[in-house]
N, C-alpha and C positions, 0 to 999 in steps of 0.2 A: 031168606033172614034165617039164622041161626044164633041160636043159647048156647054158651059154652061155659065150663066152670072154669076160673080165672087162673089157672096152674101154668105152666111153662108146657105142658104137653098139648093144650087145648090152643098153643099158636101154633103148632105144626098142624095143627086139624083147622085153623083157618088157613093156611095156605092151600094144602089140598083142598080144601073145599071150593077157594077162587079159582084153581087150577083146573079143579073140573070142572067146576060152571064155566068158563071160556076156553078151554080146551089149548093143548100145547101150541097150535097154530094159529093161536091168535095173534098179529101183531103188538097187541100189549097184552100180553103172557105174563114176560121175565119181571118185568115192571112192577105191574099190579100182586103179582105174586110176593116180590121184595117190599113193596111198599102194605102191602097189607103182613107181613110179620114184623113191622115198624110199628103202625099203632098198634096192635095187639098185643105186642110183648109192654109196650108202654102204658096199656089198660093193665096190665097182671102188675106189671110193676111199681107202676106210680098211683095205681083208686084202691080201693076197699076190693076192686072185682077178685086183684091176688090176697085175700085175707079172708077165702074163703065164701068170695062175693062168683060172682057171674059175668059173660060181656054178653053182647048181642053184635056179631057179625051180618052186616046185612051189603049185597051183589045185585047193582041195576047194569045192563049191559044191552051191545049192539054190536053189527059186527067195527063201525064206528069209532063209539065209545063204553067208556067205564065210569062208573061212578063205585065206589065201595068208602061202609062207613063203617067203625065203631065206638060203639056204646056201652059206656064201664058203669062201676055200681055206686062211682060217686069219690070222690077227693076233697081233702081243706081243704088245698090249694086250685087257681087255676090249670089245666093243665101244661101247659108249657113257659117252663122260667130257661133264659138262654142258661146257659154254663162252660165258662172256659173248660174247654180240653186240650188233651196232650197227644203227641201223636201215639205215644203209648197205650193210650185207654182204649178199653175192648168194647165201648158202647159211649152213648152222648150223638149219634151223629143219624137220628132219625130224624130232626129237625131238615138239618141240611137234605137229607136222604127227598124227603119231603120238597123241597124247595126245590133243587136240581132238577125232580123231573115229574111231580105231576102237572097237570097245564093249572089245573087248581085246586085248592085246600084249603082247609079252616077248621072251625070246631064252633058248637055252640057250647054255651053252657046252660044248664038250668037248674036248681035247686043242688048244688055241687054235681050233681051230673053229666060228664061229658062225652060229646058226640064229634068225633073226630072221623072227617071225610076226606076225601081226595077223589081229582077227574082226570082221565086218561081221553084224549080225544086220537085216534087213526088218524085223521085226517088232516095234523098238521109231523104227519110224523111220512108224508109222501112225497115223491121227488120233487110234484109239482109245484107244493106247497118255497121249493129253496127257487130265487129266483136272481138272478145277477144283480149287482147294481153297477155303475158307473165306472168304479174301482175293478172292477170286472170280479170280486170276490161275492159267494156267494150269500146272504142274506136268508132267516127263516121268515117269514111273513103266515103269523096268523089268520084265521080267517074268523 
């Protein structure tokens, strides 16, 4: 667990912490570093963390799974509002990345404070989790 200042430099520190904790050889390393960057950036940009506050990053992991959470300093609005984006936008895709890459994710909002988390599971990436169906195509099987 690490408390970070709510500035853009802290997002890079959060990525480095996750990278160091997992190690570059961990099968979930790259996706976890990317998703950490997304949820830490959201804390800095969309909450009081970015207005002189702080946010907390927590990392729990084993060889098979990773859970990462970011708790921000709070905001008036809930952390997630879907907004349309154009292909030229430089932001606004963090939720889409969470949805596409995380095995589970969500948020807890209490007294305006947001705790956004995601989980990744290496066993869902292994070759034995892909089985052929009757049509000859492969299907991903969640355990």
